[in-house]
VEXSEKOL-152161 format. One record per atom (N, C-alpha, C): residue number from 1; residue in one letter; atom name; x, y, z. Coordinates in steps of 0.05 Angstrom, whole numbers. Layout:
N
MARKE     n   res   atom        x        y        z
MARKE   NUM     A     CA        X        Y        Z
...
//
This chain:
151
MARKE     n   res   atom        x        y        z
MARKE     1     M      N      659     1446     1905
MARKE     1     M     CA      658     1444     1939
MARKE     1     M      C      681     1432     1940
MARKE     2     A      N      681     1400     1935
MARKE     2     A     CA      693     1390     1955
MARKE     2     A      C      730     1403     1951
MARKE     3     Q      N      731     1416     1916
MARKE     3     Q     CA      767     1427     1925
MARKE     3     Q      C      769     1458     1948
MARKE     4     E      N      737     1465     1953
MARKE     4     E     CA      745     1484     1977
MARKE     4     E      C      748     1472     2005
MARKE     5     T      N      743     1448     2009
MARKE     5     T     CA      738     1438     2033
MARKE     5     T      C      764     1419     2040
MARKE     6     F      N      778     1420     2015
MARKE     6     F     CA      805     1398     2012
MARKE     6     F      C      831     1430     2017
MARKE     7     L      N      817     1459     1999
MARKE     7     L     CA      832     1474     2010
MARKE     7     L      C      834     1485     2038
MARKE     8     T      N      807     1485     2044
MARKE     8     T     CA      808     1498     2072
MARKE     8     T      C      820     1479     2092
MARKE     9     E      N      825     1449     2080
MARKE     9     E     CA      832     1433     2100
MARKE     9     E      C      854     1437     2112
MARKE    10     N      N      874     1449     2080
MARKE    10     N     CA      916     1443     2075
MARKE    10     N      C      912     1471     2092
MARKE    11     M      N      896     1489     2095
MARKE    11     M     CA      904     1525     2103
MARKE    11     M      C      905     1512     2125
MARKE    12     S      N      886     1509     2137
MARKE    12     S     CA      883     1501     2175
MARKE    12     S      C      912     1481     2173
MARKE    13     S      N      919     1469     2171
MARKE    13     S     CA      936     1445     2178
MARKE    13     S      C      957     1460     2180
MARKE    14     S      N      967     1478     2151
MARKE    14     S     CA      995     1490     2154
MARKE    14     S      C      993     1517     2164
MARKE    15     S      N      976     1524     2176
MARKE    15     S     CA      967     1534     2195
MARKE    15     S      C      970     1535     2222
MARKE    16     S      N      968     1520     2232
MARKE    16     S     CA      977     1498     2256
MARKE    16     S      C     1012     1497     2271
MARKE    17     H      N     1016     1489     2235
MARKE    17     H     CA     1049     1485     2238
MARKE    17     H      C     1071     1510     2246
MARKE    18     D      N     1046     1531     2238
MARKE    18     D     CA     1063     1558     2224
MARKE    18     D      C     1067     1572     2266
MARKE    19     S      N     1034     1562     2280
MARKE    19     S     CA     1031     1567     2304
MARKE    19     S      C     1046     1553     2323
MARKE    20     E      N     1062     1530     2314
MARKE    20     E     CA     1073     1516     2343
MARKE    20     E      C     1111     1530     2343
MARKE    21     P      N     1117     1522     2369
MARKE    21     P     CA     1143     1549     2369
MARKE    21     P      C     1171     1536     2368
MARKE    22     V      N     1184     1547     2346
MARKE    22     V     CA     1207     1534     2339
MARKE    22     V      C     1226     1520     2362
MARKE    23     S      N     1239     1501     2375
MARKE    23     S     CA     1254     1500     2393
MARKE    23     S      C     1288     1521     2386
MARKE    24     F      N     1290     1531     2406
MARKE    24     F     CA     1316     1540     2411
MARKE    24     F      C     1340     1536     2399
MARKE    25     I      N     1339     1524     2393
MARKE    25     I     CA     1375     1508     2374
MARKE    25     I      C     1365     1510     2336
MARKE    26     R      N     1335     1508     2332
MARKE    26     R     CA     1328     1511     2300
MARKE    26     R      C     1328     1531     2297
MARKE    27     Q      N     1324     1555     2321
MARKE    27     Q     CA     1328     1585     2305
MARKE    27     Q      C     1346     1592     2288
MARKE    28     R      N     1338     1613     2274
MARKE    28     R     CA     1355     1615     2255
MARKE    28     R      C     1391     1628     2267
MARKE    29     P      N     1381     1655     2283
MARKE    29     P     CA     1397     1668     2294
MARKE    29     P      C     1424     1649     2314
MARKE    30     V      N     1410     1629     2333
MARKE    30     V     CA     1432     1616     2342
MARKE    30     V      C     1441     1593     2331
MARKE    31     R      N     1425     1583     2309
MARKE    31     R     CA     1452     1573     2283
MARKE    31     R      C     1470     1576     2271
MARKE    32     I      N     1470     1609     2269
MARKE    32     I     CA     1494     1626     2258
MARKE    32     I      C     1506     1631     2279
MARKE    33     A      N     1498     1625     2304
MARKE    33     A     CA     1518     1630     2318
MARKE    33     A      C     1539     1614     2319
MARKE    34     I      N     1528     1593     2329
MARKE    34     I     CA     1545     1566     2335
MARKE    34     I      C     1555     1552     2304
MARKE    35     Y      N     1544     1569     2284
MARKE    35     Y     CA     1575     1559     2257
MARKE    35     Y      C     1587     1576     2258
MARKE    36     A      N     1586     1599     2262
MARKE    36     A     CA     1603     1625     2263
MARKE    36     A      C     1625     1618     2284
MARKE    37     G      N     1614     1611     2307
MARKE    37     G     CA     1636     1597     2331
MARKE    37     G      C     1657     1566     2316
MARKE    38     L      N     1642     1551     2308
MARKE    38     L     CA     1656     1523     2295
MARKE    38     L      C     1686     1537     2271
MARKE    39     T      N     1660     1562     2260
MARKE    39     T     CA     1685     1571     2240
MARKE    39     T      C     1719     1575     2250
MARKE    40     L      N     1706     1599     2272
MARKE    40     L     CA     1722     1613     2281
MARKE    40     L      C     1754     1594     2295
MARKE    41     F      N     1730     1565     2310
MARKE    41     F     CA     1743     1549     2326
MARKE    41     F      C     1774     1535     2305
MARKE    42     A      N     1761     1533     2277
MARKE    42     A     CA     1777     1519     2259
MARKE    42     A      C     1793     1532     2250
MARKE    43     L      N     1780     1553     2242
MARKE    43     L     CA     1808     1572     2227
MARKE    43     L      C     1826     1577     2254
MARKE    44     L      N     1822     1584     2276
MARKE    44     L     CA     1839     1589     2305
MARKE    44     L      C     1850     1566     2310
MARKE    45     M      N     1846     1543     2299
MARKE    45     M     CA     1876     1512     2298
MARKE    45     M      C     1887     1521     2274
MARKE    46     V      N     1888     1532     2256
MARKE    46     V     CA     1895     1526     2224
MARKE    46     V      C     1911     1546     2227
MARKE    47     V      N     1902     1577     2239
MARKE    47     V     CA     1924     1600     2235
MARKE    47     V      C     1938     1605     2262
MARKE    48     W      N     1934     1591     2282
MARKE    48     W     CA     1948     1598     2303
MARKE    48     W      C     1981     1591     2301
MARKE    49     P      N     1984     1563     2303
MARKE    49     P     CA     2009     1556     2297
MARKE    49     P      C     2022     1580     2268
MARKE    50     L      N     2021     1583     2258
MARKE    50     L     CA     2034     1600     2232
MARKE    50     L      C     2042     1621     2241
MARKE    51     I      N     2019     1637     2257
MARKE    51     I     CA     2027     1664     2279
MARKE    51     I      C     2042     1662     2298
MARKE    52     V      N     2039     1637     2316
MARKE    52     V     CA     2071     1629     2329
MARKE    52     V      C     2092     1625     2315
MARKE    53     Q      N     2097     1615     2296
MARKE    53     Q     CA     2122     1607     2275
MARKE    53     Q      C     2133     1644     2263
MARKE    54     I      N     2118     1651     2261
MARKE    54     I     CA     2118     1691     2245
MARKE    54     I      C     2133     1706     2271
MARKE    55     R      N     2119     1701     2294
MARKE    55     R     CA     2136     1711     2318
MARKE    55     R      C     2162     1699     2323
MARKE    56     D      N     2166     1664     2324
MARKE    56     D     CA     2184     1665     2323
MARKE    56     D      C     2205     1648     2305
MARKE    57     P      N     2203     1666     2282
MARKE    57     P     CA     2208     1639     2262
MARKE    57     P      C     2234     1621     2265
MARKE    58     S      N     2254     1633     2272
MARKE    58     S     CA     2275     1614     2274
MARKE    58     S      C     2270     1592     2298
MARKE    59     F      N     2254     1594     2316
MARKE    59     F     CA     2257     1575     2340
MARKE    59     F      C     2269     1579     2367
MARKE    60     Q      N     2297     1614     2361
MARKE    60     Q     CA     2307     1615     2389
MARKE    60     Q      C     2299     1614     2423
MARKE    61     N      N     2268     1625     2419
MARKE    61     N     CA     2262     1628     2444
MARKE    61     N      C     2247     1602     2449
MARKE    62     H      N     2237     1587     2429
MARKE    62     H     CA     2228     1555     2446
MARKE    62     H      C     2250     1543     2441
MARKE    63     I      N     2262     1543     2441
MARKE    63     I     CA     2302     1525     2442
MARKE    63     I      C     2307     1542     2461
MARKE    64     A      N     2311     1567     2482
MARKE    64     A     CA     2310     1576     2509
MARKE    64     A      C     2300     1567     2529
MARKE    65     E      N     2273     1557     2509
MARKE    65     E     CA     2250     1547     2531
MARKE    65     E      C     2248     1520     2540
MARKE    66     H      N     2262     1506     2512
MARKE    66     H     CA     2260     1483     2525
MARKE    66     H      C     2234     1465     2511
MARKE    67     R      N     2230     1476     2496
MARKE    67     R     CA     2196     1469     2473
MARKE    67     R      C     2201     1461     2457
MARKE    68     V      N     2194     1446     2435
MARKE    68     V     CA     2183     1441     2407
MARKE    68     V      C     2167     1438     2395
MARKE    69     M      N     2173     1446     2366
MARKE    69     M     CA     2150     1447     2352
MARKE    69     M      C     2153     1437     2329
MARKE    70     V      N     2124     1436     2314
MARKE    70     V     CA     2130     1418     2287
MARKE    70     V      C     2137     1444     2265
MARKE    71     G      N     2160     1439     2258
MARKE    71     G     CA     2169     1457     2229
MARKE    71     G      C     2197     1458     2240
MARKE    72     M      N     2201     1450     2267
MARKE    72     M     CA     2229     1443     2269
MARKE    72     M      C     2256     1431     2253
MARKE    73     S      N     2276     1426     2261
MARKE    73     S     CA     2291     1416     2241
MARKE    73     S      C     2304     1395     2263
MARKE    74     K      N     2307     1380     2255
MARKE    74     K     CA     2325     1361     2280
MARKE    74     K      C     2352     1373     2295
MARKE    75     E      N     2360     1396     2283
MARKE    75     E     CA     2392     1405     2295
MARKE    75     E      C     2375     1425     2316
MARKE    76     Q      N     2351     1435     2314
MARKE    76     Q     CA     2339     1448     2334
MARKE    76     Q      C     2321     1441     2356
MARKE    77     V      N     2321     1414     2346
MARKE    77     V     CA     2300     1389     2366
MARKE    77     V      C     2332     1385     2389
MARKE    78     L      N     2343     1377     2370
MARKE    78     L     CA     2372     1371     2390
MARKE    78     L      C     2383     1393     2412
MARKE    79     Q      N     2382     1419     2402
MARKE    79     Q     CA     2392     1440     2415
MARKE    79     Q      C     2367     1448     2441
MARKE    80     S      N     2344     1439     2428
MARKE    80     S     CA     2316     1446     2456
MARKE    80     S      C     2332     1427     2480
MARKE    81     W      N     2318     1403     2464
MARKE    81     W     CA     2317     1368     2488
MARKE    81     W      C     2335     1358     2489
MARKE    82     G      N     2360     1353     2479
MARKE    82     G     CA     2386     1336     2462
MARKE    82     G      C     2377     1312     2445
MARKE    83     G      N     2401     1295     2456
MARKE    83     G     CA     2387     1269     2434
MARKE    83     G      C     2372     1254     2452
MARKE    84     P      N     2361     1234     2439
MARKE    84     P     CA     2349     1218     2442
MARKE    84     P      C     2353     1193     2458
MARKE    85     Q      N     2344     1171     2470
MARKE    85     Q     CA     2355     1147     2475
MARKE    85     Q      C     2355     1123     2452
MARKE    86     T      N     2326     1134     2433
MARKE    86     T     CA     2336     1110     2415
MARKE    86     T      C     2322     1121     2391
MARKE    87     I      N     2325     1122     2362
MARKE    87     I     CA     2315     1135     2339
MARKE    87     I      C     2308     1103     2318
MARKE    88     N      N     2277     1112     2307
MARKE    88     N     CA     2273     1089     2289
MARKE    88     N      C     2272     1097     2267
MARKE    89     T      N     2282     1086     2243
MARKE    89     T     CA     2280     1100     2207
MARKE    89     T      C     2271     1073     2198
MARKE    90     T      N     2252     1087     2188
MARKE    90     T     CA     2246     1085     2164
MARKE    90     T      C     2247     1090     2142
MARKE    91     F      N     2228     1085     2115
MARKE    91     F     CA     2229     1090     2099
MARKE    91     F      C     2198     1091     2081
MARKE    92     T      N     2180     1110     2057
MARKE    92     T     CA     2162     1099     2052
MARKE    92     T      C     2162     1078     2032
MARKE    93     K      N     2143     1078     2014
MARKE    93     K     CA     2146     1064     1991
MARKE    93     K      C     2156     1089     1968
MARKE    94     D      N     2166     1114     1972
MARKE    94     D     CA     2164     1133     1953
MARKE    94     D      C     2192     1149     1965
MARKE    95     G      N     2198     1126     1987
MARKE    95     G     CA     2236     1135     1985
MARKE    95     G      C     2227     1168     2012
MARKE    96     I      N     2204     1166     2030
MARKE    96     I     CA     2219     1192     2044
MARKE    96     I      C     2234     1171     2081
MARKE    97     R      N     2256     1191     2077
MARKE    97     R     CA     2246     1182     2106
MARKE    97     R      C     2247     1188     2127
MARKE    98     Q      N     2234     1177     2149
MARKE    98     Q     CA     2214     1180     2175
MARKE    98     Q      C     2228     1169     2196
MARKE    99     E      N     2228     1189     2207
MARKE    99     E     CA     2249     1171     2243
MARKE    99     E      C     2232     1177     2256
MARKE   100     E      N     2226     1162     2290
MARKE   100     E     CA     2217     1162     2296
MARKE   100     E      C     2241     1163     2327
MARKE   101     W      N     2233     1191     2343
MARKE   101     W     CA     2257     1197     2374
MARKE   101     W      C     2242     1190     2395
MARKE   102     I      N     2247     1165     2410
MARKE   102     I     CA     2248     1162     2434
MARKE   102     I      C     2259     1179     2448
MARKE   103     F      N     2243     1193     2475
MARKE   103     F     CA     2269     1214     2503
MARKE   103     F      C     2252     1202     2525
MARKE   104     E      N     2272     1189     2537
MARKE   104     E     CA     2260     1171     2564
MARKE   104     E      C     2263     1181     2589
MARKE   105     D      N     2238     1194     2605
MARKE   105     D     CA     2244     1217     2633
MARKE   105     D      C     2239     1199     2651
MARKE   106     W      N     2268     1188     2669
MARKE   106     W     CA     2268     1179     2684
MARKE   106     W      C     2251     1195     2709
MARKE   107     E      N     2239     1181     2727
MARKE   107     E     CA     2220     1195     2757
MARKE   107     E      C     2236     1186     2779
MARKE   108     S      N     2249     1158     2775
MARKE   108     S     CA     2251     1146     2798
MARKE   108     S      C     2258     1121     2783
MARKE   109     T      N     2281     1099     2801
MARKE   109     T     CA     2277     1075     2788
MARKE   109     T      C     2259     1060     2772
MARKE   110     A      N     2241     1067     2771
MARKE   110     A     CA     2211     1051     2777
MARKE   110     A      C     2189     1056     2762
MARKE   111     V      N     2196     1089     2749
MARKE   111     V     CA     2175     1102     2744
MARKE   111     V      C     2192     1122     2720
MARKE   112     V      N     2186     1113     2687
MARKE   112     V     CA     2193     1130     2664
MARKE   112     V      C     2167     1136     2659
MARKE   113     K      N     2180     1158     2642
MARKE   113     K     CA     2159     1176     2628
MARKE   113     K      C     2172     1182     2594
MARKE   114     H      N     2152     1174     2567
MARKE   114     H     CA     2165     1174     2540
MARKE   114     H      C     2156     1198     2534
MARKE   115     R      N     2184     1204     2515
MARKE   115     R     CA     2169     1226     2491
MARKE   115     R      C     2171     1218     2467
MARKE   116     Y      N     2157     1222     2447
MARKE   116     Y     CA     2156     1208     2420
MARKE   116     Y      C     2162     1234     2403
MARKE   117     L      N     2180     1241     2388
MARKE   117     L     CA     2181     1252     2368
MARKE   117     L      C     2178     1247     2345
MARKE   118     Y      N     2150     1254     2321
MARKE   118     Y     CA     2162     1243     2289
MARKE   118     Y      C     2168     1254     2277
MARKE   119     F      N     2185     1255     2258
MARKE   119     F     CA     2207     1274     2227
MARKE   119     F      C     2196     1253     2212
MARKE   120     E      N     2205     1278     2195
MARKE   120     E     CA     2204     1258     2163
MARKE   120     E      C     2222     1286     2149
MARKE   121     E      N     2227     1270     2135
MARKE   121     E     CA     2261     1288     2120
MARKE   121     E      C     2270     1306     2140
MARKE   122     G      N     2273     1309     2158
MARKE   122     G     CA     2293     1314     2170
MARKE   122     G      C     2280     1341     2189
MARKE   123     T      N     2249     1342     2187
MARKE   123     T     CA     2237     1366     2189
MARKE   123     T      C     2217     1353     2209
MARKE   124     L      N     2211     1368     2239
MARKE   124     L     CA     2186     1350     2254
MARKE   124     L      C     2163     1360     2247
MARKE   125     I      N     2145     1338     2249
MARKE   125     I     CA     2119     1333     2237
MARKE   125     I      C     2099     1337     2261
MARKE   126     G      N     2108     1328     2287
MARKE   126     G     CA     2092     1318     2301
MARKE   126     G      C     2094     1302     2329
MARKE   127     G      N     2088     1295     2348
MARKE   127     G     CA     2097     1274     2375
MARKE   127     G      C     2083     1269     2392
MARKE   128     W      N     2080     1258     2409
MARKE   128     W     CA     2056     1256     2435
MARKE   128     W      C     2079     1256     2460
MARKE   129     F      N     2065     1245     2481
MARKE   129     F     CA     2078     1247     2511
MARKE   129     F      C     2057     1222     2526
MARKE   130     Q      N     2075     1205     2533
MARKE   130     Q     CA     2061     1181     2544
MARKE   130     Q      C     2074     1180     2574
MARKE   131     G      N     2046     1191     2591
MARKE   131     G     CA     2055     1186     2611
MARKE   131     G      C     2065     1162     2635
MARKE   132     S      N     2062     1162     2669
MARKE   132     S     CA     2077     1143     2680
MARKE   132     S      C     2071     1122     2673
MARKE   133     G      N     2094     1117     2664
MARKE   133     G     CA     2093     1080     2666
MARKE   133     G      C     2110     1065     2684
MARKE   134     E      N     2095     1066     2702
MARKE   134     E     CA     2111     1045     2725
MARKE   134     E      C     2118     1025     2720
MARKE   135     R      N     2145     1006     2724
MARKE   135     R     CA     2152      991     2722
MARKE   135     R      C     2146      959     2740
MARKE   136     L      N     2134      945     2741
MARKE   136     L     CA     2122      932     2763
MARKE   136     L      C     2141      906     2766
MARKE   137     P      N     2145      897     2794
MARKE   137     P     CA     2165      874     2792
MARKE   137     P      C     2169      849     2776
MARKE   138     A      N     2170      833     2774
MARKE   138     A     CA     2176      808     2756
MARKE   138     A      C     2167      795     2777
MARKE   139     Q      N     2139      780     2755
MARKE   139     Q     CA     2128      757     2776
MARKE   139     Q      C     2143      732     2780
MARKE   140     G      N     2145      729     2820
MARKE   140     G     CA     2160      696     2814
MARKE   140     G      C     2147      687     2808
MARKE   141     P      N     2156      654     2814
MARKE   141     P     CA     2141      637     2814
MARKE   141     P      C     2116      616     2821
MARKE   142     S      N     2104      618     2810
MARKE   142     S     CA     2082      613     2843
MARKE   142     S      C     2074      597     2849
MARKE   143     N      N     2085      584     2864
MARKE   143     N     CA     2096      565     2883
MARKE   143     N      C     2132      564     2894
MARKE   144     P      N     2134      579     2894
MARKE   144     P     CA     2163      581     2915
MARKE   144     P      C     2169      562     2922
MARKE   145     H      N     2201      557     2918
MARKE   145     H     CA     2206      535     2944
MARKE   145     H      C     2227      551     2959
MARKE   146     I      N     2210      544     2985
MARKE   146     I     CA     2217      560     3014
MARKE   146     I      C     2232      535     3022
MARKE   147     P      N     2259      538     3032
MARKE   147     P     CA     2268      521     3055
MARKE   147     P      C     2255      526     3077
MARKE   148     K      N     2252      494     3094
MARKE   148     K     CA     2249      498     3126
MARKE   148     K      C     2267      497     3143
MARKE   149     P      N     2274      516     3162
MARKE   149     P     CA     2288      515     3177
MARKE   149     P      C     2279      486     3186
MARKE   150     S      N     2312      484     3202
MARKE   150     S     CA     2315      461     3218
MARKE   150     S      C     2315      464     3237
MARKE   151     S      N     2298      443     3257
MARKE   151     S     CA     2300      443     3288
MARKE   151     S      C     2324      435     3300
//
């Protein structure tokens, strides 16, 4: 008799769990749609640069439009953007040559923007752009000597 009571209590508690509504985000079709969207996004992030590379294998369209893209050689970047103001060269412990090219874009005498490109063994591997960096006027002394006018 005790076993029957235990079983009926367990069955009634499990049936109460079945009748609770499942939240929207936990429904199987919603989860599948979310995972499919994330997978498609990740795939596109990997495949899109390859598609662009296939459509313009020698980067001639990029050079004509003064754009750079990962995979370009140093010569192609020079054709596209010209020479940098600064080149920093380092070598890894494995002997791989790495270069950082810094381009300065002067908008006025006080505003300069920087573009950074990174090369490894002569091939562009990445870069970034630093927005407007205004040069602040030099700070003068806190108590400057001001001559008194003679009367």
